[in-house]
VMD Tcl script that draws the C-alpha trace (Angstrom):
set ca {
  {-6.88 39.40 -11.92}
  {-8.63 36.29 -12.63}
  {-11.96 37.94 -12.68}
  {-10.72 40.35 -15.27}
  {-10.31 37.30 -17.57}
  {-13.79 35.96 -17.34}
  {-16.07 36.54 -20.16}
  {-18.91 38.78 -19.38}
  {-21.59 36.25 -20.06}
  {-20.43 33.54 -17.50}
  {-22.56 30.51 -16.84}
  {-24.30 29.68 -13.69}
  {-22.09 28.48 -10.90}
  {-21.83 24.72 -10.41}
  {-22.41 22.92 -7.19}
  {-20.39 20.21 -5.72}
  {-22.92 17.75 -6.96}
  {-23.18 18.98 -10.40}
  {-19.09 19.09 -10.37}
  {-19.04 15.44 -9.56}
  {-21.50 14.59 -12.43}
  {-19.69 16.64 -14.79}
  {-16.40 15.39 -14.00}
  {-17.49 11.80 -14.35}
  {-16.03 10.50 -17.80}
  {-14.94 6.86 -16.86}
  {-17.25 3.93 -17.36}
  {-17.46 0.89 -15.12}
  {-17.22 -2.56 -16.36}
  {-18.67 -2.56 -19.94}
  {-21.08 -5.31 -20.97}
  {-20.83 -6.07 -24.83}
  {-24.61 -5.55 -26.25}
  {-26.54 -8.62 -26.87}
  {-26.97 -8.09 -30.54}
  {-23.28 -7.97 -30.96}
  {-22.72 -11.11 -28.80}
  {-25.47 -12.85 -31.12}
  {-23.70 -11.58 -34.29}
  {-20.35 -12.90 -33.27}
  {-21.78 -16.19 -32.22}
  {-23.62 -16.69 -35.45}
  {-20.54 -15.68 -37.68}
  {-18.36 -18.27 -35.89}
  {-20.96 -20.92 -36.43}
  {-20.55 -20.67 -39.96}
  {-16.63 -20.59 -39.82}
  {-14.09 -23.40 -39.46}
  {-13.30 -23.47 -35.78}
  {-10.55 -25.96 -36.02}
  {-7.43 -25.18 -33.84}
  {-9.19 -22.01 -32.93}
  {-7.00 -21.54 -29.84}
  {-3.74 -21.86 -32.00}
  {-5.02 -19.29 -34.35}
  {-5.74 -16.86 -31.68}
  {-2.24 -17.19 -30.19}
  {-0.56 -16.48 -33.79}
  {-2.61 -13.48 -34.17}
  {-1.53 -12.18 -30.83}
  {2.16 -13.17 -31.72}
  {1.69 -11.27 -35.18}
  {0.78 -8.18 -33.45}
  {3.69 -8.30 -31.12}
  {5.96 -8.91 -33.97}
  {4.29 -6.04 -35.74}
  {4.93 -3.47 -32.89}
  {8.78 -4.06 -33.22}
  {8.92 -4.33 -36.87}
  {7.14 -0.77 -37.62}
  {10.08 1.06 -36.55}
  {12.41 -0.86 -38.71}
  {10.10 -0.64 -41.62}
  {10.02 3.11 -41.23}
  {13.77 3.32 -41.23}
  {14.04 1.13 -44.44}
  {15.48 2.90 -47.42}
  {13.42 0.88 -49.98}
  {10.33 -1.07 -49.82}
  {11.23 -3.18 -52.90}
  {11.92 -6.34 -50.82}
  {8.73 -6.31 -48.84}
  {6.30 -9.11 -48.72}
  {5.67 -11.62 -51.24}
  {9.27 -11.53 -52.60}
  {10.87 -15.20 -52.27}
  {14.40 -13.50 -52.40}
  {13.72 -11.19 -49.35}
  {16.65 -11.33 -46.85}
  {16.41 -12.32 -43.23}
  {15.54 -9.40 -40.86}
  {13.06 -7.17 -40.65}
  {11.36 -8.05 -44.15}
  {11.10 -11.56 -42.96}
  {9.29 -10.54 -39.70}
  {6.97 -8.40 -41.45}
  {5.27 -11.04 -43.65}
  {1.79 -9.68 -42.89}
  {2.76 -6.21 -44.02}
  {1.07 -5.06 -47.48}
  {2.50 -2.09 -49.01}
  {1.63 -1.52 -52.57}
  {2.13 2.28 -53.15}
  {3.09 5.36 -50.79}
  {-0.37 5.39 -49.47}
  {-2.92 4.19 -51.65}
  {-3.25 0.45 -50.19}
  {-1.58 0.10 -47.00}
  {-2.20 -1.95 -44.06}
  {-1.92 -5.52 -42.39}
  {-2.81 -8.53 -44.61}
  {-5.72 -10.50 -42.81}
  {-6.31 -14.10 -44.16}
  {-9.49 -16.08 -43.51}
  {-8.14 -17.74 -40.19}
  {-6.74 -14.52 -39.10}
  {-10.04 -12.56 -39.57}
  {-11.84 -15.31 -37.67}
  {-9.51 -15.17 -34.72}
  {-9.83 -11.35 -34.61}
  {-13.57 -11.48 -34.35}
  {-13.43 -13.95 -31.74}
  {-10.70 -12.42 -29.56}
  {-10.21 -8.90 -30.44}
  {-13.53 -7.44 -31.62}
  {-15.38 -7.11 -28.33}
  {-12.38 -5.27 -26.77}
  {-11.97 -2.70 -29.71}
  {-15.66 -2.22 -29.47}
  {-15.60 -1.31 -25.79}
  {-12.60 1.09 -26.28}
  {-14.61 2.78 -29.22}
  {-17.86 3.05 -27.09}
  {-16.05 4.62 -24.43}
  {-14.60 7.18 -26.67}
  {-17.60 8.10 -28.64}
  {-19.76 8.30 -25.48}
  {-17.48 10.92 -24.17}
  {-17.58 13.08 -27.21}
  {-21.27 12.78 -27.02}
  {-21.13 14.07 -23.43}
  {-18.89 16.95 -24.06}
  {-20.57 17.86 -27.25}
  {-24.60 17.21 -26.67}
  {-25.68 19.25 -29.76}
  {-23.35 16.98 -31.96}
  {-25.23 14.31 -33.88}
  {-23.51 12.93 -36.73}
  {-25.38 12.07 -39.88}
  {-22.63 11.28 -42.28}
  {-19.64 8.94 -40.75}
  {-16.31 7.78 -42.41}
  {-14.68 4.69 -40.48}
  {-11.07 4.36 -41.74}
  {-9.52 1.05 -41.10}
  {-12.82 -0.46 -40.25}
  {-11.97 -3.97 -39.89}
  {-15.17 -6.22 -39.08}
  {-16.95 -2.74 -38.37}
  {-16.19 -2.71 -34.51}
  {-16.44 1.27 -34.70}
  {-19.69 0.99 -36.48}
  {-21.32 -0.93 -33.81}
  {-20.18 1.60 -31.15}
  {-21.53 4.47 -33.13}
  {-24.98 2.86 -33.55}
  {-24.96 2.37 -29.88}
  {-24.01 6.18 -29.06}
  {-26.06 7.61 -31.74}
  {-28.79 5.20 -32.59}
  {-31.06 7.84 -34.56}
  {-28.77 10.32 -36.30}
  {-26.51 8.30 -38.42}
  {-28.14 8.06 -42.12}
  {-24.80 7.19 -44.27}
  {-21.63 5.41 -43.34}
  {-18.56 5.03 -45.57}
  {-16.16 2.26 -44.58}
  {-12.50 2.12 -45.76}
  {-10.87 -1.31 -45.27}
  {-8.18 -2.80 -47.56}
  {-8.68 -6.26 -46.35}
  {-11.25 -8.26 -48.36}
  {-11.83 -10.87 -45.80}
  {-12.38 -8.07 -43.00}
  {-14.88 -6.68 -45.17}
  {-16.70 -9.98 -45.66}
  {-16.78 -10.41 -42.09}
  {-18.27 -7.22 -41.37}
  {-21.00 -7.65 -43.83}
  {-21.75 -11.01 -42.33}
  {-21.91 -9.53 -38.65}
  {-24.30 -6.77 -39.72}
  {-26.68 -9.45 -41.41}
  {-30.35 -9.30 -40.17}
  {-29.98 -6.02 -38.25}
  {-32.65 -3.52 -38.71}
  {-32.52 0.22 -38.97}
  {-29.14 0.21 -40.49}
  {-27.91 3.28 -42.20}
  {-26.69 3.28 -45.97}
  {-23.31 1.66 -45.87}
  {-20.49 1.86 -48.72}
  {-17.08 -0.11 -48.49}
  {-14.06 0.97 -50.09}
  {-10.56 -0.61 -50.53}
  {-8.88 2.97 -50.00}
  {-9.12 6.43 -49.68}
  {-8.36 7.20 -53.26}
  {-11.15 4.84 -54.23}
  {-13.45 6.66 -51.89}
  {-12.76 10.06 -53.31}
  {-13.03 8.66 -57.02}
  {-16.62 7.56 -56.30}
  {-18.08 10.55 -54.32}
  {-18.68 14.15 -55.39}
  {-16.35 16.74 -54.38}
  {-19.06 18.56 -52.43}
  {-20.08 15.25 -50.71}
  {-16.72 14.48 -49.18}
  {-17.45 16.35 -45.94}
  {-18.16 13.82 -43.09}
  {-19.62 14.90 -39.65}
  {-17.60 12.19 -37.89}
  {-14.44 10.57 -39.09}
  {-13.01 7.85 -36.91}
  {-9.75 5.79 -37.49}
  {-9.50 2.80 -34.64}
  {-6.55 0.80 -34.37}
  {-5.61 1.50 -37.82}
  {-2.55 4.13 -38.05}
  {-0.33 1.75 -36.12}
  {-0.50 -0.76 -38.95}
  {1.14 1.93 -41.23}
  {5.02 1.75 -40.88}
  {6.19 5.06 -41.95}
  {5.68 8.41 -40.12}
  {5.08 10.34 -43.66}
  {2.55 7.85 -44.79}
  {0.71 8.30 -41.38}
  {0.78 12.22 -41.90}
  {-0.54 11.78 -45.51}
  {-3.25 9.48 -44.07}
  {-4.27 11.69 -41.39}
  {-4.13 14.94 -43.62}
  {-6.43 13.04 -46.00}
  {-8.95 12.16 -43.09}
  {-8.78 15.76 -41.95}
  {-9.69 17.07 -45.27}
  {-12.71 14.70 -45.31}
  {-13.80 15.89 -41.93}
  {-16.42 18.79 -41.65}
  {-16.76 18.61 -37.70}
  {-15.14 15.95 -35.64}
  {-12.16 13.57 -36.27}
  {-11.46 10.75 -33.60}
  {-8.02 8.74 -33.63}
  {-7.93 5.90 -31.34}
  {-4.79 3.43 -30.82}
  {-3.67 0.60 -28.56}
  {-2.55 1.89 -25.08}
  {1.28 1.38 -25.87}
  {4.07 3.59 -25.91}
  {4.05 3.34 -29.57}
  {0.31 3.95 -29.83}
  {0.75 7.19 -27.49}
  {3.54 8.37 -29.72}
  {1.45 8.01 -32.80}
  {-1.53 9.74 -31.34}
  {0.73 12.68 -29.91}
  {2.43 12.93 -33.27}
  {-1.01 13.23 -35.29}
  {-2.50 15.61 -32.76}
  {0.58 17.89 -33.04}
  {0.52 17.91 -36.74}
  {-3.18 18.68 -37.21}
  {-3.16 21.54 -34.51}
  {0.02 23.07 -36.14}
  {-1.38 22.72 -39.70}
  {-4.49 24.82 -38.72}
  {-2.70 27.24 -36.84}
  {-0.65 27.72 -39.71}
  {-3.65 28.26 -42.18}
  {-5.23 30.79 -39.60}
  {-1.87 32.60 -39.69}
  {-1.96 33.04 -43.24}
  {-5.55 34.00 -43.47}
  {-5.00 36.78 -40.80}
  {-1.86 37.83 -42.73}
  {-3.77 37.99 -45.94}
  {-6.88 39.85 -44.29}
  {-4.52 42.35 -42.52}
  {-3.82 43.90 -45.96}
  {-6.94 43.40 -48.41}
  {-6.53 44.72 -51.88}
  {-10.34 45.76 -51.44}
  {-13.30 45.44 -48.90}
  {-14.87 42.64 -50.75}
  {-12.03 40.47 -50.30}
  {-11.52 41.57 -46.60}
  {-15.10 40.38 -46.10}
  {-14.50 36.95 -47.69}
  {-11.68 36.38 -45.60}
  {-13.56 37.29 -42.48}
  {-16.11 34.78 -43.45}
  {-13.83 32.14 -44.32}
  {-11.67 32.33 -41.10}
  {-14.24 30.37 -38.84}
  {-13.99 27.24 -41.15}
  {-10.31 27.10 -39.96}
  {-8.41 26.10 -36.97}
  {-8.98 23.25 -34.67}
  {-8.98 22.26 -30.87}
  {-9.04 19.12 -28.82}
  {-12.40 17.89 -27.72}
  {-10.63 14.98 -25.48}
  {-8.76 13.85 -23.62}
  {-6.46 17.00 -23.61}
  {-7.78 19.97 -21.78}
  {-5.54 22.16 -23.89}
  {-4.05 22.81 -27.32}
  {-0.43 23.07 -26.45}
  {2.34 20.76 -26.66}
  {1.66 17.46 -24.74}
  {3.64 17.78 -21.30}
  {4.25 13.98 -21.48}
  {6.41 14.30 -24.60}
  {10.07 13.26 -24.31}
  {9.27 11.67 -20.79}
  {9.01 8.10 -19.59}
  {5.20 8.36 -19.07}
  {2.77 8.18 -21.86}
  {-0.97 9.11 -22.00}
  {-3.15 6.22 -22.06}
  {-6.44 4.92 -20.47}
  {-8.14 1.76 -19.80}
  {-11.52 0.23 -20.27}
  {-12.89 -3.03 -18.51}
  {-15.27 -5.33 -20.04}
  {-16.87 -8.65 -19.42}
  {-15.49 -11.23 -21.72}
  {-17.86 -12.83 -24.26}
  {-18.34 -16.52 -24.58}
  {-16.07 -16.55 -27.51}
  {-13.16 -14.85 -25.65}
  {-13.68 -17.36 -22.70}
  {-13.59 -20.15 -25.23}
  {-10.74 -19.38 -27.21}
  {-8.35 -17.03 -25.21}
  {-5.73 -18.85 -23.03}
  {-4.10 -17.40 -19.99}
  {-0.50 -18.33 -18.72}
  {-0.93 -20.92 -16.36}
  {-3.71 -18.93 -14.37}
  {-7.59 -19.29 -14.51}
  {-8.66 -16.99 -17.08}
  {-10.71 -14.10 -15.44}
  {-14.24 -13.06 -16.56}
  {-13.27 -9.63 -17.59}
  {-10.33 -7.98 -19.47}
  {-8.72 -4.51 -19.42}
  {-8.25 -2.89 -22.76}
  {-5.84 -0.08 -22.69}
  {-6.12 2.42 -25.57}
  {-4.93 6.14 -26.65}
  {-7.07 8.58 -28.27}
  {-7.59 11.96 -29.40}
  {-10.85 13.78 -30.78}
  {-10.35 17.21 -32.40}
  {-12.82 19.55 -33.94}
  {-12.82 22.27 -36.49}
  {-13.27 25.76 -35.42}
  {-11.91 27.73 -32.32}
  {-12.08 26.48 -28.87}
  {-15.04 28.17 -26.96}
  {-14.08 30.61 -24.21}
  {-15.68 29.45 -21.02}
  {-15.61 30.46 -17.43}
  {-13.51 27.70 -15.15}
  {-15.77 25.72 -12.96}
  {-14.28 26.69 -9.83}
  {-14.44 30.47 -10.37}
  {-16.69 32.09 -7.82}
  {-16.86 28.83 -5.73}
  {-15.97 29.09 -2.09}
  {-15.10 25.86 0.01}
  {-15.01 25.28 3.79}
  {-12.22 23.80 5.70}
  {-12.85 21.13 7.92}
  {-12.56 23.05 10.78}
  {-14.81 25.77 9.81}
  {-17.51 22.89 8.77}
  {-17.12 21.56 12.36}
  {-17.49 24.94 13.73}
  {-21.02 25.61 12.10}
  {-22.46 22.33 13.53}
  {-25.43 22.50 15.98}
  {-25.44 20.64 19.19}
  {-28.67 18.82 18.36}
  {-27.28 17.45 15.05}
  {-24.81 15.48 17.42}
  {-27.66 13.44 19.06}
  {-28.13 9.96 18.20}
  {-31.78 8.81 18.20}
  {-31.20 5.04 18.64}
  {-35.11 4.50 17.96}
  {-34.63 5.49 14.33}
  {-31.77 3.31 13.87}
  {-33.43 -0.04 14.80}
  {-37.04 -0.75 13.49}
  {-39.55 -2.25 16.15}
  {-41.43 -5.10 15.67}
  {-44.75 -3.10 14.97}
  {-42.84 -1.40 11.90}
  {-42.21 -4.81 10.34}
  {-44.31 -5.88 7.43}
  {-46.35 -8.90 7.80}
  {-45.91 -11.26 4.66}
  {-49.06 -12.31 2.82}
  {-50.20 -15.62 3.16}
  {-51.14 -16.18 -0.61}
  {-49.30 -19.13 -2.33}
  {-48.23 -16.94 -5.33}
  {-46.25 -14.51 -3.00}
  {-42.61 -13.91 -4.37}
  {-39.62 -14.88 -2.11}
  {-37.68 -11.75 -1.66}
  {-33.73 -11.75 -1.97}
  {-31.08 -9.41 -0.90}
  {-29.88 -8.80 -4.24}
  {-33.33 -7.71 -5.60}
  {-32.89 -4.24 -3.87}
  {-29.49 -4.11 -5.11}
  {-30.55 -4.76 -8.73}
  {-33.33 -2.05 -8.35}
  {-30.84 0.49 -7.19}
  {-28.56 0.00 -9.77}
  {-31.39 0.40 -12.33}
  {-32.61 3.43 -10.93}
  {-29.15 4.99 -10.51}
  {-28.51 4.10 -14.33}
  {-31.70 6.31 -15.14}
  {-30.94 9.13 -13.12}
  {-27.47 9.06 -14.72}
  {-28.74 9.21 -17.92}
  {-30.91 12.11 -17.00}
  {-28.28 14.00 -15.39}
  {-25.98 13.31 -18.44}
  {-28.34 15.35 -20.59}
  {-28.48 18.37 -18.39}
  {-24.90 18.64 -16.74}
  {-21.81 18.34 -18.74}
  {-18.05 19.52 -18.50}
  {-17.54 22.64 -21.03}
  {-14.96 22.60 -23.52}
  {-12.89 25.61 -21.68}
  {-9.51 25.04 -20.34}
  {-10.89 24.68 -16.68}
  {-11.39 20.79 -16.62}
  {-8.11 18.86 -16.28}
  {-7.67 15.11 -17.03}
  {-6.67 12.66 -14.50}
  {-3.78 10.50 -15.98}
  {-3.25 7.21 -13.91}
  {-5.08 5.82 -10.88}
  {-5.40 8.40 -7.92}
  {-3.50 7.27 -5.08}
  {-5.51 7.23 -1.73}
  {-3.10 7.59 1.35}
  {-4.98 8.10 4.61}
  {-6.80 11.36 4.27}
  {-5.32 12.78 1.31}
  {-5.71 12.00 -2.38}
  {-2.89 12.34 -4.97}
  {-3.69 12.58 -8.66}
  {-1.46 13.14 -11.65}
  {-3.47 15.65 -13.85}
  {-3.01 17.16 -17.34}
  {-3.94 20.76 -17.07}
  {-4.39 24.03 -19.09}
  {-2.02 26.82 -17.63}
  {-3.62 29.47 -19.67}
  {-7.26 30.56 -19.67}
  {-7.24 30.19 -23.55}
  {-6.16 26.62 -23.17}
  {-3.06 27.68 -25.36}
  {-0.83 25.91 -23.01}
  {-0.85 22.95 -20.80}
  {1.21 21.28 -17.90}
  {1.23 17.77 -16.16}
  {1.06 18.29 -12.41}
  {0.62 16.33 -9.32}
  {-2.51 17.45 -7.15}
  {-2.86 16.67 -3.62}
  {-6.42 17.11 -1.90}
  {-6.57 16.80 1.90}
  {-9.55 16.40 4.01}
  {-8.69 19.16 6.27}
  {-8.28 22.00 3.77}
  {-11.05 21.00 1.52}
  {-13.57 18.35 2.49}
  {-15.70 18.94 -0.42}
  {-13.11 18.48 -3.10}
  {-11.57 15.47 -1.18}
  {-14.86 13.75 -1.37}
  {-14.80 14.26 -5.05}
  {-11.23 13.14 -5.41}
  {-11.78 9.78 -3.43}
  {-14.52 9.02 -6.05}
  {-12.52 10.17 -9.06}
  {-10.86 7.46 -11.36}
  {-8.53 7.15 -13.95}
  {-9.77 9.12 -17.16}
  {-12.45 11.58 -15.16}
  {-11.95 15.35 -15.20}
  {-10.79 17.52 -12.38}
  {-12.10 21.01 -12.02}
  {-9.94 24.13 -11.61}
}
mol new
graphics top color blue
foreach p $ca { graphics top sphere $p radius 0.5 }
foreach p [lrange $ca 0 end-1] q [lrange $ca 1 end] { graphics top cylinder $p $q radius 0.2 }
display resetview
């Protein structure tokens, strides 16, 4: 039955080694690039760093207050008493002193003063960059032919996403439009990008409306549109939907939404994902309905040509386009990226009575959507046969069990005699480790270009950290339940060494955020 559902032109079968390479989407500890660290240092050198630790703490506290205030603002009947009103009553309006709402969706976001902007660059920008780089790097791996030339960054802030895009696609980006309502954030972004070579053409706008007024209608399509940590600053669900609908209209290929890895951030991502998929499905149904009864042959041809432009599917992290299986549950979909703290973070961030670690974990939620129809691909395990541990042991030969002790320990004759030259280098144990890491990274980059996980529904997503118990591994996986990836489910997969040693070896090396083949 499963073989009948496969497309006629199925790709070549994957090997266990290529399965592990294609499924690897997580990233180890991320090191912020030297150019960005130097730019942050240069920017902070020109700012007033007095009471910087207090500014960072106040910025963090304001973010915590904004999380609880967003729900109250969304439920408020009117917004006339928001902000700058000296007669505003106590309660949600008083807590939301940083909200800035001037119209329904024309100028909306958080008001960043100069000291808050400096604290944001010093404490939050490296983590935002690491999360954006992790997401865009996966988009590049899943879409190797995708090379954006025109990009829109909504809620750009100090251009954290722009730095990540330049690292992932260093040669393809030609024009960037930034939308940021905060003037202080715009000035910080310009200062950080000073003295950089090879920058694309960059334009900054205060709102999407200003962007639409300043560009021609035929130039509004962007290959890549990204919104990072911005939708959570919009208090109302209707305003978020309006913003996301405008961003989708400005998208010609890929849209990426990124939010903090909190229950509220996951809810925002889930709502916007569901809305875009529902909106495009409705458009496709209307086109099919109109093309089923065409008044003439010409209109039928036009409808058939227009249909590929409609539709949408999820590139990552979801392996399906159905309803989120974690919706209305006590769990939420999020991921984590570890990064090495920069010198500014170590200097201005404080810990609660314990020494500050040299790294931090940035939790985030995201979704990457693409226009068009999801390609029909064969599932990775179709046609693959795996041996049990008992069958593998039965195929062993007696000579394979003999241990040659002479090969295990080198003799004195095999040892190299060091040169007596005075300029000989002293060998350290770490040299071999560093060289192996360097060569492994080169091999990984080469494999990344040749082996990839396709966009079919056969690749599930590992949510949360796998649990290793003895000779079995338990993983929570979000997977597609149909071949066309129209529906999905959240399942716990148990892989044992006795039943499938090949997949057990892969499961033991899988991490949170990796893919799992079906």
